[in-house]
C-alpha positions as a Markdown table, in Angstrom:
| # | Residue | x | y | z |
|---|---|---|---|---|
| 1 | Unk | -28.5 | 211.3 | 250.3 |
| 2 | Unk | -30.2 | 214.4 | 248.7 |
| 3 | Unk | -32.9 | 213.6 | 246.2 |
| 4 | Unk | -32.6 | 215.0 | 242.7 |
| 5 | Unk | -34.6 | 218.2 | 241.9 |
| 6 | Unk | -37.7 | 217.8 | 239.8 |
| 7 | Unk | -36.7 | 217.6 | 236.1 |
| 8 | Unk | -38.5 | 220.7 | 235.1 |
| 9 | Unk | -37.9 | 222.8 | 238.1 |
| 10 | Unk | -38.0 | 226.5 | 237.4 |
| 11 | Unk | -39.3 | 226.1 | 233.8 |
| 12 | Unk | -42.6 | 227.3 | 232.4 |
| 13 | Unk | -45.0 | 225.2 | 230.3 |
| 14 | Unk | -47.9 | 226.2 | 228.1 |
| 15 | Unk | -50.6 | 223.5 | 227.6 |
| 16 | Unk | -53.5 | 223.9 | 225.2 |
| 17 | Unk | -56.8 | 222.1 | 225.8 |
| 18 | Unk | -55.8 | 221.9 | 229.5 |
| 19 | Unk | -59.3 | 222.5 | 231.0 |
| 20 | Unk | -60.2 | 218.8 | 231.3 |
| 21 | Unk | -59.3 | 215.2 | 230.5 |
| 22 | Unk | -55.9 | 214.6 | 229.0 |
| 23 | Unk | -54.9 | 218.2 | 228.9 |
| 24 | Unk | -55.6 | 218.7 | 232.6 |
| 25 | Unk | -53.6 | 215.5 | 233.4 |
| 26 | Unk | -50.6 | 216.8 | 231.3 |
| 27 | Unk | -50.7 | 220.1 | 233.1 |
| 28 | Unk | -50.7 | 218.3 | 236.5 |
| 29 | Unk | -47.8 | 216.1 | 235.4 |
| 30 | Unk | -45.8 | 219.1 | 234.3 |
| 31 | Unk | -46.6 | 220.9 | 237.6 |
| 32 | Unk | -45.5 | 217.9 | 239.6 |
| 33 | Unk | -42.3 | 217.9 | 237.6 |
| 34 | Unk | -41.6 | 221.4 | 238.9 |
| 35 | Unk | -42.8 | 223.6 | 236.1 |
| 36 | Unk | -44.9 | 226.7 | 236.2 |
| 37 | Unk | -47.9 | 226.0 | 234.0 |
| 38 | Unk | -50.3 | 227.9 | 231.8 |
| 39 | Unk | -53.6 | 226.1 | 231.3 |
| 40 | Unk | -55.1 | 227.4 | 228.1 |
| 41 | Unk | -58.6 | 226.3 | 226.9 |
| 42 | Unk | -61.5 | 227.6 | 224.9 |
| 43 | Unk | -63.7 | 226.9 | 227.9 |
| 44 | Unk | -62.5 | 229.5 | 230.4 |
| 45 | Unk | -64.5 | 228.0 | 233.3 |
| 46 | Unk | -62.8 | 224.6 | 232.8 |
| 47 | Unk | -59.4 | 226.2 | 232.6 |
| 48 | Unk | -60.0 | 228.2 | 235.8 |
| 49 | Unk | -61.2 | 225.1 | 237.6 |
| 50 | Unk | -58.3 | 222.9 | 236.5 |
| 51 | Unk | -55.8 | 225.7 | 237.4 |
| 52 | Unk | -57.4 | 226.3 | 240.8 |
| 53 | Unk | -57.0 | 222.6 | 241.6 |
| 54 | Unk | -53.3 | 222.7 | 240.8 |
| 55 | Unk | -52.8 | 225.9 | 242.7 |
| 56 | Unk | -54.5 | 224.5 | 245.7 |
| 57 | Unk | -52.0 | 221.6 | 245.5 |
| 58 | Unk | -49.1 | 224.1 | 245.6 |
| 59 | Unk | -48.4 | 224.6 | 241.9 |
| 60 | Unk | -47.6 | 228.0 | 240.3 |
| 61 | Unk | -50.1 | 228.2 | 237.4 |
| 62 | Unk | -52.5 | 230.4 | 235.6 |
| 63 | Unk | -55.5 | 229.9 | 233.4 |
| 64 | Unk | -56.2 | 231.5 | 230.0 |
| 65 | Unk | -59.1 | 231.4 | 227.5 |
| 66 | Unk | -57.6 | 230.4 | 224.2 |
| 67 | Unk | -59.2 | 229.6 | 220.8 |
| 68 | Unk | -56.3 | 227.8 | 219.0 |
| 69 | Unk | -58.0 | 228.4 | 215.7 |
| 70 | Unk | -57.1 | 232.0 | 215.9 |
| 71 | Unk | -53.4 | 233.0 | 215.4 |
| 72 | Unk | -54.0 | 236.4 | 216.9 |
| 73 | Unk | -55.6 | 234.8 | 220.0 |
| 74 | Unk | -52.7 | 232.3 | 220.3 |
| 75 | Unk | -50.1 | 235.0 | 220.0 |
| 76 | Unk | -51.9 | 237.2 | 222.6 |
| 77 | Unk | -52.0 | 234.3 | 225.1 |
| 78 | Unk | -48.5 | 233.3 | 224.5 |
| 79 | Unk | -47.2 | 236.8 | 224.9 |
| 80 | Unk | -49.2 | 237.2 | 228.2 |
| 81 | Unk | -47.7 | 233.9 | 229.4 |
| 82 | Unk | -44.2 | 235.0 | 228.5 |
| 83 | Unk | -44.8 | 238.3 | 230.4 |
| 84 | Unk | -46.0 | 236.3 | 233.4 |
| 85 | Unk | -43.2 | 233.8 | 233.6 |
| 86 | Unk | -40.3 | 235.5 | 231.7 |
| 87 | Unk | -40.1 | 232.8 | 229.1 |
| 88 | Unk | -42.0 | 229.6 | 228.0 |
| 89 | Unk | -39.7 | 226.6 | 228.0 |
| 90 | Unk | -42.3 | 223.9 | 227.0 |
| 91 | Unk | -45.3 | 224.0 | 224.7 |
| 92 | Unk | -47.7 | 221.1 | 224.6 |
| 93 | Unk | -50.2 | 221.3 | 221.6 |
| 94 | Unk | -53.0 | 219.1 | 223.1 |
| 95 | Unk | -56.2 | 220.9 | 222.1 |
| 96 | Unk | -58.2 | 218.7 | 219.8 |
| 97 | Unk | -61.7 | 217.8 | 218.6 |
| 98 | Unk | -62.4 | 214.1 | 218.5 |
| 99 | Unk | -65.7 | 213.4 | 216.9 |
| 100 | Unk | -66.5 | 209.8 | 216.0 |
| 101 | Unk | -68.6 | 210.7 | 213.0 |
| 102 | Unk | -68.9 | 208.1 | 210.2 |
| 103 | Unk | -67.0 | 208.9 | 207.0 |
| 104 | Unk | -70.3 | 209.2 | 205.2 |
| 105 | Unk | -71.8 | 211.7 | 207.7 |
| 106 | Unk | -69.0 | 214.2 | 208.1 |
| 107 | Unk | -70.2 | 217.6 | 207.0 |
| 108 | Unk | -67.9 | 220.2 | 205.4 |
| 109 | Unk | -68.3 | 222.4 | 208.5 |
| 110 | Unk | -67.2 | 219.6 | 210.8 |
| 111 | Unk | -64.3 | 218.6 | 208.6 |
| 112 | Unk | -63.0 | 222.2 | 208.5 |
| 113 | Unk | -63.4 | 222.7 | 212.2 |
| 114 | Unk | -61.6 | 219.5 | 213.2 |
| 115 | Unk | -58.7 | 220.4 | 210.9 |
| 116 | Unk | -58.7 | 223.9 | 212.2 |
| 117 | Unk | -58.4 | 222.9 | 215.9 |
| 118 | Unk | -56.2 | 219.8 | 215.5 |
| 119 | Unk | -53.8 | 220.9 | 212.8 |
| 120 | Unk | -54.0 | 224.6 | 212.2 |
| 121 | Unk | -54.0 | 225.3 | 215.9 |
| 122 | Unk | -50.9 | 223.1 | 216.4 |
| 123 | Unk | -49.2 | 224.9 | 213.5 |
| 124 | Unk | -49.9 | 228.3 | 215.1 |
| 125 | Unk | -48.5 | 227.0 | 218.4 |
| 126 | Unk | -45.4 | 225.5 | 216.9 |
| 127 | Unk | -44.7 | 228.7 | 214.9 |
| 128 | Unk | -45.4 | 231.2 | 217.7 |
| 129 | Unk | -43.6 | 229.2 | 220.4 |
| 130 | Unk | -40.8 | 228.2 | 218.0 |
| 131 | Unk | -40.1 | 231.8 | 217.2 |
| 132 | Unk | -39.7 | 232.7 | 220.8 |
| 133 | Unk | -37.7 | 229.6 | 221.6 |
| 134 | Unk | -35.2 | 229.9 | 218.8 |
| 135 | Unk | -34.4 | 233.5 | 219.9 |
| 136 | Unk | -33.4 | 232.0 | 223.3 |
| 137 | Unk | -31.6 | 229.0 | 221.9 |
| 138 | Unk | -33.6 | 226.4 | 223.8 |
| 139 | Unk | -37.1 | 224.9 | 224.2 |
| 140 | Unk | -39.3 | 221.9 | 223.9 |
| 141 | Unk | -42.4 | 221.4 | 221.8 |
| 142 | Unk | -44.6 | 218.3 | 222.2 |
| 143 | Unk | -47.5 | 217.7 | 219.8 |
| 144 | Unk | -50.2 | 215.3 | 220.9 |
| 145 | Unk | -50.8 | 213.1 | 217.8 |
| 146 | Unk | -52.6 | 209.8 | 217.9 |
| 147 | Unk | -52.3 | 206.2 | 216.8 |
| 148 | Unk | -55.2 | 207.1 | 214.5 |
| 149 | Unk | -52.8 | 209.1 | 212.4 |
| 150 | Unk | -50.6 | 206.0 | 211.8 |
| 151 | Unk | -53.2 | 203.2 | 211.3 |
| 152 | Unk | -56.7 | 203.1 | 210.0 |
| 153 | Unk | -59.4 | 202.5 | 212.7 |
| 154 | Unk | -63.2 | 202.3 | 212.6 |
| 155 | Unk | -63.4 | 204.0 | 216.0 |
| 156 | Unk | -62.1 | 207.4 | 214.9 |
| 157 | Unk | -63.4 | 209.9 | 212.4 |
| 158 | Unk | -61.5 | 210.2 | 209.1 |
| 159 | Unk | -61.1 | 213.9 | 209.7 |
| 160 | Unk | -59.5 | 213.3 | 213.1 |
| 161 | Unk | -57.2 | 210.7 | 211.6 |
| 162 | Unk | -56.2 | 212.9 | 208.8 |
| 163 | Unk | -55.4 | 215.8 | 211.1 |
| 164 | Unk | -53.2 | 213.6 | 213.3 |
| 165 | Unk | -51.4 | 212.1 | 210.4 |
| 166 | Unk | -50.6 | 215.6 | 209.1 |
| 167 | Unk | -49.5 | 216.6 | 212.6 |
| 168 | Unk | -46.7 | 214.0 | 212.4 |
| 169 | Unk | -45.5 | 215.6 | 209.2 |
| 170 | Unk | -45.7 | 219.1 | 210.8 |
| 171 | Unk | -43.7 | 217.8 | 213.8 |
| 172 | Unk | -40.9 | 216.7 | 211.5 |
| 173 | Unk | -40.9 | 220.0 | 209.6 |
| 174 | Unk | -40.6 | 222.1 | 212.7 |
| 175 | Unk | -38.1 | 219.7 | 214.2 |
| 176 | Unk | -35.8 | 220.2 | 211.2 |
| 177 | Unk | -36.3 | 223.9 | 211.2 |
| 178 | Unk | -35.6 | 224.5 | 214.9 |
| 179 | Unk | -32.9 | 221.9 | 215.6 |
| 180 | Unk | -30.0 | 224.3 | 214.8 |
| 181 | Unk | -31.5 | 226.7 | 217.4 |
| 182 | Unk | -31.5 | 224.2 | 220.3 |
| 183 | Unk | -35.3 | 223.5 | 220.2 |
| 184 | Unk | -36.7 | 220.0 | 220.0 |
| 185 | Unk | -40.1 | 219.1 | 218.5 |
| 186 | Unk | -41.5 | 215.7 | 219.1 |
| 187 | Unk | -44.9 | 214.0 | 218.8 |
| 188 | Unk | -46.6 | 211.7 | 221.2 |
| 189 | Unk | -49.1 | 209.2 | 219.7 |
| 190 | Unk | -51.4 | 207.6 | 222.3 |
| 191 | Unk | -54.1 | 205.0 | 221.5 |
| 192 | Unk | -57.3 | 204.8 | 223.5 |
| 193 | Unk | -56.9 | 206.7 | 226.8 |
| 194 | Unk | -59.4 | 206.9 | 229.6 |
| 195 | Unk | -61.3 | 210.2 | 229.6 |
| 196 | Unk | -64.2 | 212.3 | 228.2 |
| 197 | Unk | -63.7 | 211.3 | 224.6 |
| 198 | Unk | -63.7 | 207.6 | 225.3 |
| 199 | Unk | -66.6 | 208.0 | 227.6 |
| 200 | Unk | -68.8 | 209.0 | 224.7 |
| 201 | Unk | -68.5 | 205.5 | 223.2 |
| 202 | Unk | -71.1 | 202.9 | 224.0 |
| 203 | Unk | -69.9 | 200.2 | 226.5 |
| 204 | Unk | -70.0 | 197.5 | 223.8 |
| 205 | Unk | -67.8 | 199.7 | 221.5 |
| 206 | Unk | -65.4 | 200.4 | 224.4 |
| 207 | Unk | -65.1 | 196.7 | 225.1 |
| 208 | Unk | -64.4 | 195.9 | 221.4 |
| 209 | Unk | -61.7 | 198.6 | 221.4 |
| 210 | Unk | -60.1 | 197.2 | 224.6 |
| 211 | Unk | -60.1 | 193.7 | 223.2 |
| 212 | Unk | -57.8 | 194.9 | 220.4 |
| 213 | Unk | -55.1 | 196.2 | 222.8 |
| 214 | Unk | -52.5 | 193.5 | 223.7 |
| 215 | Unk | -52.1 | 194.8 | 227.2 |
| 216 | Unk | -55.8 | 194.4 | 227.7 |
| 217 | Unk | -56.7 | 197.9 | 229.0 |
| 218 | Unk | -56.9 | 201.5 | 228.0 |
| 219 | Unk | -54.1 | 204.0 | 228.7 |
| 220 | Unk | -54.3 | 206.3 | 231.7 |
| 221 | Unk | -54.0 | 210.1 | 231.5 |
| 222 | Unk | -51.1 | 210.0 | 234.0 |
| 223 | Unk | -49.2 | 207.7 | 231.7 |
| 224 | Unk | -49.5 | 210.1 | 228.8 |
| 225 | Unk | -48.5 | 213.0 | 231.1 |
| 226 | Unk | -45.4 | 211.1 | 232.2 |
| 227 | Unk | -44.4 | 210.7 | 228.5 |
| 228 | Unk | -44.9 | 214.4 | 227.9 |
| 229 | Unk | -42.7 | 215.2 | 231.0 |
| 230 | Unk | -40.0 | 212.9 | 229.6 |
| 231 | Unk | -40.1 | 214.6 | 226.2 |
| 232 | Unk | -39.9 | 218.0 | 227.9 |
| 233 | Unk | -37.0 | 217.0 | 230.2 |
| 234 | Unk | -33.2 | 217.0 | 229.8 |
| 235 | Unk | -33.4 | 213.2 | 229.4 |
| 236 | Unk | -34.8 | 213.7 | 225.9 |
| 237 | Unk | -32.4 | 216.4 | 224.8 |
| 238 | Unk | -31.1 | 214.3 | 221.8 |
| 239 | Unk | -34.5 | 213.4 | 220.6 |
| 240 | Unk | -36.3 | 215.5 | 217.9 |
| 241 | Unk | -38.6 | 214.9 | 215.0 |
| 242 | Unk | -39.6 | 211.6 | 216.6 |
| 243 | Unk | -43.0 | 210.0 | 217.4 |
| 244 | Unk | -43.3 | 208.3 | 220.7 |
| 245 | Unk | -45.9 | 205.5 | 220.6 |
| 246 | Unk | -48.1 | 204.9 | 223.7 |
| 247 | Unk | -50.7 | 202.3 | 222.6 |
| 248 | Unk | -50.5 | 199.2 | 224.8 |
| 249 | Unk | -49.0 | 197.2 | 221.9 |
| 250 | Unk | -51.9 | 197.9 | 219.5 |
| 251 | Unk | -49.6 | 199.2 | 216.8 |
| 252 | Unk | -46.1 | 197.8 | 216.9 |
| 253 | Unk | -43.2 | 198.8 | 214.5 |
């Protein structure tokens, strides 16, 4: 019996913040699902390294330096990606700043920059990719939100939580706007996931965080990547404006 083809075979995906951690894992998951992948990151060296790793494993991918805070930069990169692959079928808005600053210590500059990266950058991505996708009559947009945007937590900064809560609303707005054009827009809301951001916490704080997760462990980047692949695949074609929770039971509804 012949095995089924990869779910994203022949498609092209654009992932922001793909130079390391969760973004790199998502890019790898999309590549393993058969997609050509653009790894975009403000750190060009990280993007190149992550892309080289995937290419060495047989994937078709390219790296780009992208500052998601700039609409002009986002548009330039997306146009270059479209020229390279013909069309972009999947956009993953993953780029984010995750400072764990106390609510009493957040400066105006830090507040503005977290909102600029996490929210404004995702808005630019949704609008730029959404415009291209609606012209074609198909496409998938996946926004990386967070459980922090749904429930208060002492382990995340208030600016980070506010940006992720707003991202859920932004997801619904674009989902409603693009649904008639065959484009779905969904959010994925992970809780604590192994990676660079979590590694900045002291061991005692990590343990306290883990204790609050019913499954008794942190999420793995490959589990988040698998959820992104699902939302980008034909299996999720009737799903839009939704938030998919991935939190080990920490927030049930």
